[in-house]
C-alpha positions as CSV (number, residue, x, y, z in Angstrom):
1,M,10.1,-29.5,22.0
2,A,6.6,-30.6,22.8
3,L,3.6,-29.6,20.7
4,D,2.2,-27.2,23.4
5,R,5.4,-25.3,23.4
6,W,5.4,-24.9,19.6
7,I,1.9,-23.6,19.8
8,A,2.9,-21.2,22.6
9,L,5.8,-20.0,20.4
10,A,3.5,-19.4,17.5
11,F,1.0,-17.6,19.8
12,I,3.9,-15.4,21.1
13,A,4.8,-14.5,17.5
14,L,1.1,-13.7,16.7
15,C,0.9,-11.5,19.8
16,C,4.1,-9.7,18.8
17,V,2.6,-8.9,15.4
18,Y,-0.7,-7.8,16.9
19,G,1.2,-5.8,19.5
20,Y,3.3,-4.0,16.9
21,A,0.0,-3.0,15.2
22,A,-1.6,-1.9,18.5
23,F,1.4,0.0,19.8
24,F,2.8,1.6,16.6
25,T,0.4,1.7,13.6
26,M,-3.0,2.2,15.3
27,D,-1.9,5.3,17.3
28,A,-0.3,7.0,14.3
29,Q,-3.6,7.3,12.5
30,L,-5.4,9.1,15.4
31,P,-6.4,12.8,14.8
32,P,-4.5,15.2,17.1
33,I,-7.7,16.0,19.2
34,L,-8.1,12.3,20.1
35,R,-4.5,11.9,21.3
36,R,-5.2,13.6,24.6
37,N,-7.9,11.1,25.5
38,P,-7.1,8.7,28.4
39,V,-8.5,5.7,26.5
40,W,-7.6,5.2,22.8
41,P,-9.0,2.7,20.3
42,S,-5.7,0.8,20.8
43,T,-6.0,0.5,24.5
44,F,-7.8,-2.9,24.6
45,P,-5.5,-4.4,21.9
46,K,-2.5,-3.3,23.9
47,I,-4.0,-5.1,27.0
48,L,-4.7,-8.2,25.0
49,T,-1.1,-8.2,23.6
50,V,0.5,-8.0,27.1
51,L,-1.8,-10.7,28.5
52,G,-1.2,-12.9,25.5
53,L,2.5,-12.6,25.8
54,I,2.4,-13.4,29.6
55,V,0.3,-16.5,29.0
56,G,2.5,-17.6,26.0
57,F,5.7,-17.2,28.0
58,I,4.2,-19.1,31.0
59,V,3.3,-22.0,28.7
60,L,6.7,-21.8,26.9
61,F,8.9,-21.8,30.0
62,S,6.8,-23.9,32.4
63,R,8.3,-27.2,33.5
64,K,6.7,-30.4,32.6
65,P,5.7,-32.4,35.8
66,N,5.2,-35.7,33.8
67,T,8.3,-36.7,31.8
68,G,7.4,-40.4,31.6
69,A,6.9,-42.4,28.4
70,T,3.1,-42.3,28.6
71,P,1.4,-39.0,27.9
72,K,-0.7,-37.6,30.7
73,E,-4.5,-37.3,30.6
74,G,-5.7,-34.5,28.3
75,A,-2.3,-34.1,26.5
76,I,-2.0,-34.3,22.7
77,D,-0.5,-37.6,21.7
78,L,1.2,-37.1,18.3
79,T,1.3,-40.8,17.6
80,R,-2.5,-40.9,17.7
81,L,-3.1,-37.7,15.7
82,G,-5.6,-39.5,13.4
83,D,-7.9,-40.2,16.4
84,Y,-8.6,-36.5,16.9
85,H,-11.3,-34.6,15.0
86,I,-8.9,-32.6,12.8
87,G,-11.4,-32.6,9.9
88,Q,-13.9,-30.8,12.1
89,A,-11.3,-28.2,13.2
90,I,-10.2,-27.5,9.7
91,A,-13.8,-27.2,8.5
92,L,-14.6,-24.7,11.3
93,L,-11.5,-22.7,10.3
94,V,-12.7,-22.6,6.7
95,L,-16.2,-21.7,7.8
96,M,-14.8,-18.7,9.8
97,V,-13.1,-17.5,6.7
98,V,-16.2,-17.9,4.6
99,Y,-18.2,-16.1,7.3
100,A,-15.8,-13.1,7.1
101,L,-16.1,-13.0,3.3
102,T,-19.9,-13.2,3.4
103,L,-20.6,-10.4,5.9
104,R,-21.0,-7.8,3.3
105,P,-22.8,-9.7,0.6
106,L,-25.3,-11.5,2.9
107,G,-25.4,-8.9,5.7
108,F,-24.8,-9.5,9.4
109,L,-27.9,-11.5,10.1
110,G,-27.8,-13.8,7.1
111,S,-24.1,-14.6,7.5
112,T,-24.2,-15.0,11.3
113,V,-27.2,-17.3,11.2
114,G,-25.6,-19.3,8.4
115,F,-22.3,-19.5,10.4
116,L,-24.0,-20.7,13.6
117,V,-26.2,-23.3,11.8
118,L,-23.4,-24.7,9.6
119,G,-20.9,-24.6,12.6
120,S,-23.4,-26.5,14.7
121,L,-23.9,-29.1,11.9
122,I,-20.1,-29.6,11.6
123,L,-19.9,-30.2,15.3
124,G,-22.8,-32.8,15.2
125,E,-26.0,-31.0,16.2
126,R,-29.0,-32.2,14.3
127,R,-32.0,-30.8,16.1
128,F,-33.0,-28.2,13.6
129,H,-36.2,-27.2,15.5
130,I,-33.9,-25.9,18.3
131,L,-30.8,-24.9,16.2
132,I,-32.4,-22.5,13.8
133,P,-34.4,-20.4,16.3
134,V,-31.4,-20.2,18.7
135,A,-29.1,-19.0,15.9
136,M,-31.7,-16.4,14.7
137,L,-32.2,-15.2,18.3
138,A,-28.4,-15.0,18.9
139,A,-27.7,-13.1,15.7
140,G,-30.6,-10.8,16.2
141,S,-29.6,-10.0,19.8
142,I,-26.0,-9.3,18.9
143,W,-27.2,-7.0,16.0
144,Y,-29.6,-5.1,18.3
145,L,-26.9,-4.6,20.9
146,V,-24.3,-3.4,18.4
147,Q,-26.7,-1.3,16.3
148,E,-29.0,0.2,18.9
149,V,-27.2,0.1,22.2
150,L,-23.7,0.8,21.1
151,G,-24.7,3.0,18.1
152,I,-22.4,1.2,15.6
153,F,-23.9,0.8,12.2
154,L,-24.0,-2.9,11.2
155,R,-25.8,-3.7,8.0
156,P,-28.3,-6.4,9.0
157,L,-29.4,-7.4,5.4
158,P,-27.8,-7.5,2.0
159,A,-27.6,-4.2,0.1
160,M,-30.3,-5.2,-2.3
161,F,-32.9,-5.4,0.6
162,M,-31.9,-2.1,2.1
């Protein structure tokens, strides 16, 4: 089986776990007064689950038009796996985990600016005079939208500054 089909199979398994949580565990925790609402907190995860399963099954069961010996353009060639930037991809995944772990200690603004700056450095951006203001503007804009427009509390700074 080709690599894209293995990835699709793993994606389907992930969607099944996410769907189980969306369809069964999230709704059980709702108070009785919210159960009569037309839109629940689990509505969007349910939609994502169904769409993810559809896309996963399309990739899993689609026929390959090119069955020749040479891989088509844009396909992943497992014989040349060392030519891809796997180190960058793994570093970005590790950075995502570090970002999630630093949200509370550093606050949203500090950890988001750090994530954007370090992620851009991993991907090769070196123009700091553009990188840092854009990261600060993006983090500040997202914080303002979530905090002020949506009304969801999001701690912008570490607890020692608040």
